[in-house]
mmCIF file of the C-alpha atoms, coordinates in Angstrom:
data_MODEL
# 
_entry.id   MODEL 
# 
loop_
_atom_site.group_PDB 
_atom_site.id 
_atom_site.type_symbol 
_atom_site.label_atom_id 
_atom_site.label_alt_id 
_atom_site.label_comp_id 
_atom_site.label_asym_id 
_atom_site.label_entity_id 
_atom_site.label_seq_id 
_atom_site.pdbx_PDB_ins_code 
_atom_site.Cartn_x 
_atom_site.Cartn_y 
_atom_site.Cartn_z 
_atom_site.occupancy 
_atom_site.B_iso_or_equiv 
_atom_site.pdbx_formal_charge 
_atom_site.auth_seq_id 
_atom_site.auth_comp_id 
_atom_site.auth_asym_id 
_atom_site.auth_atom_id 
_atom_site.pdbx_PDB_model_num 
ATOM 1   C CA . MET A 1 1   ? -18.448 -11.929 3.112   1.00 0.00 ? 1   MET A CA 1 
ATOM 2   C CA . GLN A 1 2   ? -16.295 -10.520 5.870   1.00 0.00 ? 2   GLN A CA 1 
ATOM 3   C CA . LEU A 1 3   ? -16.223 -6.731  6.169   1.00 0.00 ? 3   LEU A CA 1 
ATOM 4   C CA . TYR A 1 4   ? -13.001 -5.566  7.793   1.00 0.00 ? 4   TYR A CA 1 
ATOM 5   C CA . PRO A 1 5   ? -11.078 -2.268  8.009   1.00 0.00 ? 5   PRO A CA 1 
ATOM 6   C CA . TYR A 1 6   ? -8.522  -1.531  5.305   1.00 0.00 ? 6   TYR A CA 1 
ATOM 7   C CA . THR A 1 7   ? -5.189  -1.201  7.101   1.00 0.00 ? 7   THR A CA 1 
ATOM 8   C CA . ASP A 1 8   ? -2.693  -1.700  4.283   1.00 0.00 ? 8   ASP A CA 1 
ATOM 9   C CA . THR A 1 9   ? 0.247   0.594   3.553   1.00 0.00 ? 9   THR A CA 1 
ATOM 10  C CA . TRP A 1 10  ? 1.140   2.097   0.191   1.00 0.00 ? 10  TRP A CA 1 
ATOM 11  C CA . ASP A 1 11  ? 3.759   4.232   -1.460  1.00 0.00 ? 11  ASP A CA 1 
ATOM 12  C CA . GLU A 1 12  ? 3.032   7.962   -1.803  1.00 0.00 ? 12  GLU A CA 1 
ATOM 13  C CA . GLN A 1 13  ? 3.605   7.585   -5.535  1.00 0.00 ? 13  GLN A CA 1 
ATOM 14  C CA . ASP A 1 14  ? 0.884   4.942   -5.799  1.00 0.00 ? 14  ASP A CA 1 
ATOM 15  C CA . PRO A 1 15  ? -1.619  6.294   -8.368  1.00 0.00 ? 15  PRO A CA 1 
ATOM 16  C CA . HIS A 1 16  ? -4.426  5.235   -6.025  1.00 0.00 ? 16  HIS A CA 1 
ATOM 17  C CA . ALA A 1 17  ? -2.915  6.607   -2.809  1.00 0.00 ? 17  ALA A CA 1 
ATOM 18  C CA . ASN A 1 18  ? -5.713  9.145   -2.239  1.00 0.00 ? 18  ASN A CA 1 
ATOM 19  C CA . PHE A 1 19  ? -8.392  6.504   -2.731  1.00 0.00 ? 19  PHE A CA 1 
ATOM 20  C CA . LYS A 1 20  ? -6.618  4.021   -0.461  1.00 0.00 ? 20  LYS A CA 1 
ATOM 21  C CA . ALA A 1 21  ? -6.289  6.662   2.253   1.00 0.00 ? 21  ALA A CA 1 
ATOM 22  C CA . ASP A 1 22  ? -10.005 7.418   1.958   1.00 0.00 ? 22  ASP A CA 1 
ATOM 23  C CA . VAL A 1 23  ? -10.890 3.708   2.182   1.00 0.00 ? 23  VAL A CA 1 
ATOM 24  C CA . ALA A 1 24  ? -8.629  3.310   5.217   1.00 0.00 ? 24  ALA A CA 1 
ATOM 25  C CA . HIS A 1 25  ? -10.237 6.338   6.870   1.00 0.00 ? 25  HIS A CA 1 
ATOM 26  C CA . TYR A 1 26  ? -13.856 5.286   6.308   1.00 0.00 ? 26  TYR A CA 1 
ATOM 27  C CA . THR A 1 27  ? -13.442 1.590   7.081   1.00 0.00 ? 27  THR A CA 1 
ATOM 28  C CA . ILE A 1 28  ? -12.290 2.268   10.629  1.00 0.00 ? 28  ILE A CA 1 
ATOM 29  C CA . VAL A 1 29  ? -15.919 2.624   11.703  1.00 0.00 ? 29  VAL A CA 1 
ATOM 30  C CA . ASP A 1 30  ? -18.150 -0.437  11.968  1.00 0.00 ? 30  ASP A CA 1 
ATOM 31  C CA . PRO A 1 31  ? -21.285 0.222   9.871   1.00 0.00 ? 31  PRO A CA 1 
ATOM 32  C CA . LEU A 1 32  ? -23.265 -2.653  11.374  1.00 0.00 ? 32  LEU A CA 1 
ATOM 33  C CA . PRO A 1 33  ? -24.655 -0.836  14.448  1.00 0.00 ? 33  PRO A CA 1 
ATOM 34  C CA . THR A 1 34  ? -26.105 1.855   12.195  1.00 0.00 ? 34  THR A CA 1 
ATOM 35  C CA . LEU A 1 35  ? -27.542 -0.734  9.828   1.00 0.00 ? 35  LEU A CA 1 
ATOM 36  C CA . ALA A 1 36  ? -28.927 -2.740  12.759  1.00 0.00 ? 36  ALA A CA 1 
ATOM 37  C CA . GLY A 1 37  ? -30.691 0.382   14.008  1.00 0.00 ? 37  GLY A CA 1 
ATOM 38  C CA . LEU A 1 38  ? -32.084 1.045   10.536  1.00 0.00 ? 38  LEU A CA 1 
ATOM 39  C CA . CYS A 1 39  ? -33.204 -2.593  10.355  1.00 0.00 ? 39  CYS A CA 1 
ATOM 40  C CA . GLN A 1 40  ? -34.972 -2.259  13.684  1.00 0.00 ? 40  GLN A CA 1 
ATOM 41  C CA . ALA A 1 41  ? -36.658 0.972   12.632  1.00 0.00 ? 41  ALA A CA 1 
ATOM 42  C CA . THR A 1 42  ? -37.752 -0.169  9.165   1.00 0.00 ? 42  THR A CA 1 
ATOM 43  C CA . GLY A 1 43  ? -37.985 -3.945  9.329   1.00 0.00 ? 43  GLY A CA 1 
ATOM 44  C CA . VAL A 1 44  ? -35.626 -4.307  6.347   1.00 0.00 ? 44  VAL A CA 1 
ATOM 45  C CA . PRO A 1 45  ? -33.088 -7.092  7.067   1.00 0.00 ? 45  PRO A CA 1 
ATOM 46  C CA . VAL A 1 46  ? -29.450 -6.018  7.531   1.00 0.00 ? 46  VAL A CA 1 
ATOM 47  C CA . PRO A 1 47  ? -28.140 -8.071  4.564   1.00 0.00 ? 47  PRO A CA 1 
ATOM 48  C CA . CYS A 1 48  ? -30.699 -6.350  2.326   1.00 0.00 ? 48  CYS A CA 1 
ATOM 49  C CA . LEU A 1 49  ? -29.619 -2.947  3.656   1.00 0.00 ? 49  LEU A CA 1 
ATOM 50  C CA . ILE A 1 50  ? -25.964 -3.787  2.975   1.00 0.00 ? 50  ILE A CA 1 
ATOM 51  C CA . ARG A 1 51  ? -26.840 -4.803  -0.574  1.00 0.00 ? 51  ARG A CA 1 
ATOM 52  C CA . TYR A 1 52  ? -28.922 -1.640  -0.999  1.00 0.00 ? 52  TYR A CA 1 
ATOM 53  C CA . VAL A 1 53  ? -26.082 0.612   0.164   1.00 0.00 ? 53  VAL A CA 1 
ATOM 54  C CA . LEU A 1 54  ? -23.527 -1.090  -2.085  1.00 0.00 ? 54  LEU A CA 1 
ATOM 55  C CA . VAL A 1 55  ? -25.746 -1.144  -5.177  1.00 0.00 ? 55  VAL A CA 1 
ATOM 56  C CA . LYS A 1 56  ? -26.978 2.409   -4.674  1.00 0.00 ? 56  LYS A CA 1 
ATOM 57  C CA . TYR A 1 57  ? -23.399 3.693   -4.421  1.00 0.00 ? 57  TYR A CA 1 
ATOM 58  C CA . ALA A 1 58  ? -22.045 1.566   -7.261  1.00 0.00 ? 58  ALA A CA 1 
ATOM 59  C CA . ALA A 1 59  ? -24.974 2.119   -9.617  1.00 0.00 ? 59  ALA A CA 1 
ATOM 60  C CA . SER A 1 60  ? -25.399 5.830   -9.043  1.00 0.00 ? 60  SER A CA 1 
ATOM 61  C CA . GLY A 1 61  ? -22.070 7.043   -10.386 1.00 0.00 ? 61  GLY A CA 1 
ATOM 62  C CA . SER A 1 62  ? -23.381 10.413  -11.493 1.00 0.00 ? 62  SER A CA 1 
ATOM 63  C CA . ASP A 1 63  ? -25.364 10.879  -8.265  1.00 0.00 ? 63  ASP A CA 1 
ATOM 64  C CA . ALA A 1 64  ? -22.282 10.023  -6.210  1.00 0.00 ? 64  ALA A CA 1 
ATOM 65  C CA . MET A 1 65  ? -20.167 12.413  -8.271  1.00 0.00 ? 65  MET A CA 1 
ATOM 66  C CA . MET A 1 66  ? -22.711 15.189  -7.787  1.00 0.00 ? 66  MET A CA 1 
ATOM 67  C CA . ALA A 1 67  ? -22.911 14.543  -4.052  1.00 0.00 ? 67  ALA A CA 1 
ATOM 68  C CA . MET A 1 68  ? -19.156 14.665  -3.612  1.00 0.00 ? 68  MET A CA 1 
ATOM 69  C CA . GLY A 1 69  ? -18.666 17.426  -6.177  1.00 0.00 ? 69  GLY A CA 1 
ATOM 70  C CA . PRO A 1 70  ? -18.205 20.288  -3.724  1.00 0.00 ? 70  PRO A CA 1 
ATOM 71  C CA . LEU A 1 71  ? -15.608 18.316  -1.740  1.00 0.00 ? 71  LEU A CA 1 
ATOM 72  C CA . VAL A 1 72  ? -13.699 17.231  -4.838  1.00 0.00 ? 72  VAL A CA 1 
ATOM 73  C CA . LEU A 1 73  ? -13.815 20.717  -6.311  1.00 0.00 ? 73  LEU A CA 1 
ATOM 74  C CA . ARG A 1 74  ? -12.488 22.151  -3.052  1.00 0.00 ? 74  ARG A CA 1 
ATOM 75  C CA . GLN A 1 75  ? -9.653  19.604  -3.044  1.00 0.00 ? 75  GLN A CA 1 
ATOM 76  C CA . MET A 1 76  ? -8.792  20.468  -6.640  1.00 0.00 ? 76  MET A CA 1 
ATOM 77  C CA . GLN A 1 77  ? -8.850  24.194  -5.900  1.00 0.00 ? 77  GLN A CA 1 
ATOM 78  C CA . GLU A 1 78  ? -6.556  23.688  -2.887  1.00 0.00 ? 78  GLU A CA 1 
ATOM 79  C CA . GLN A 1 79  ? -3.990  22.033  -5.160  1.00 0.00 ? 79  GLN A CA 1 
ATOM 80  C CA . ILE A 1 80  ? -4.147  24.927  -7.606  1.00 0.00 ? 80  ILE A CA 1 
ATOM 81  C CA . ASP A 1 81  ? -3.968  27.539  -4.843  1.00 0.00 ? 81  ASP A CA 1 
ATOM 82  C CA . ALA A 1 82  ? -0.917  25.892  -3.261  1.00 0.00 ? 82  ALA A CA 1 
ATOM 83  C CA . ALA A 1 83  ? 0.863   25.850  -6.621  1.00 0.00 ? 83  ALA A CA 1 
ATOM 84  C CA . GLU A 1 84  ? 0.039   29.501  -7.265  1.00 0.00 ? 84  GLU A CA 1 
ATOM 85  C CA . VAL A 1 85  ? 1.266   30.574  -3.825  1.00 0.00 ? 85  VAL A CA 1 
ATOM 86  C CA . ALA A 1 86  ? 4.528   28.657  -4.231  1.00 0.00 ? 86  ALA A CA 1 
ATOM 87  C CA . ASP A 1 87  ? 4.871   30.013  -7.785  1.00 0.00 ? 87  ASP A CA 1 
ATOM 88  C CA . THR A 1 88  ? 7.404   27.367  -8.846  1.00 0.00 ? 88  THR A CA 1 
ATOM 89  C CA . VAL A 1 89  ? 7.516   24.839  -11.654 1.00 0.00 ? 89  VAL A CA 1 
ATOM 90  C CA . GLU A 1 90  ? 7.898   22.062  -9.070  1.00 0.00 ? 90  GLU A CA 1 
ATOM 91  C CA . ALA A 1 91  ? 4.767   23.155  -7.203  1.00 0.00 ? 91  ALA A CA 1 
ATOM 92  C CA . ARG A 1 92  ? 2.791   23.331  -10.431 1.00 0.00 ? 92  ARG A CA 1 
ATOM 93  C CA . LEU A 1 93  ? 3.977   19.855  -11.438 1.00 0.00 ? 93  LEU A CA 1 
ATOM 94  C CA . LYS A 1 94  ? 2.990   18.543  -8.006  1.00 0.00 ? 94  LYS A CA 1 
ATOM 95  C CA . ALA A 1 95  ? -0.460  20.149  -8.390  1.00 0.00 ? 95  ALA A CA 1 
ATOM 96  C CA . TYR A 1 96  ? -0.805  18.706  -11.880 1.00 0.00 ? 96  TYR A CA 1 
ATOM 97  C CA . GLU A 1 97  ? -0.052  15.214  -10.545 1.00 0.00 ? 97  GLU A CA 1 
ATOM 98  C CA . ALA A 1 98  ? -2.577  15.628  -7.730  1.00 0.00 ? 98  ALA A CA 1 
ATOM 99  C CA . LEU A 1 99  ? -5.221  16.866  -10.180 1.00 0.00 ? 99  LEU A CA 1 
ATOM 100 C CA . ARG A 1 100 ? -4.410  13.994  -12.544 1.00 0.00 ? 100 ARG A CA 1 
ATOM 101 C CA . GLN A 1 101 ? -4.975  11.508  -9.718  1.00 0.00 ? 101 GLN A CA 1 
ATOM 102 C CA . ILE A 1 102 ? -8.268  13.113  -8.710  1.00 0.00 ? 102 ILE A CA 1 
ATOM 103 C CA . VAL A 1 103 ? -9.571  13.091  -12.294 1.00 0.00 ? 103 VAL A CA 1 
ATOM 104 C CA . SER A 1 104 ? -8.430  9.482   -12.744 1.00 0.00 ? 104 SER A CA 1 
ATOM 105 C CA . TRP A 1 105 ? -10.266 8.487   -9.572  1.00 0.00 ? 105 TRP A CA 1 
ATOM 106 C CA . LEU A 1 106 ? -13.434 10.311  -10.683 1.00 0.00 ? 106 LEU A CA 1 
ATOM 107 C CA . GLN A 1 107 ? -13.327 8.596   -14.068 1.00 0.00 ? 107 GLN A CA 1 
ATOM 108 C CA . ALA A 1 108 ? -12.880 5.181   -12.442 1.00 0.00 ? 108 ALA A CA 1 
ATOM 109 C CA . GLY A 1 109 ? -16.039 5.780   -10.430 1.00 0.00 ? 109 GLY A CA 1 
ATOM 110 C CA . MET A 1 110 ? -18.014 6.482   -13.599 1.00 0.00 ? 110 MET A CA 1 
ATOM 111 C CA . GLN A 1 111 ? -16.989 3.337   -15.497 1.00 0.00 ? 111 GLN A CA 1 
ATOM 112 C CA . GLU A 1 112 ? -19.695 0.718   -15.662 1.00 0.00 ? 112 GLU A CA 1 
# 
């Protein structure tokens, strides 16, 4: 399997735009030097570490949600605050759409 950065483009209206932006942001960095260092320190082979990281993230939906909870809650609150400051129907609809996308993304991460 080849691991490469995600460099695609997408429309702002894409229902997965936030997720795609996050993937693009985090895949810029090469994880292999870190995993090689961990391999050297522990003796666990790099392919096993890669599998461990992927399975731990994918299988621990509730743990991942709890770990990112404060960040996600802050992002949700920022959407609400912006809508309240603007005090317009348009701003509230924009906040609703952002919150809908966040909740949709969270639910997708919990499906097994």
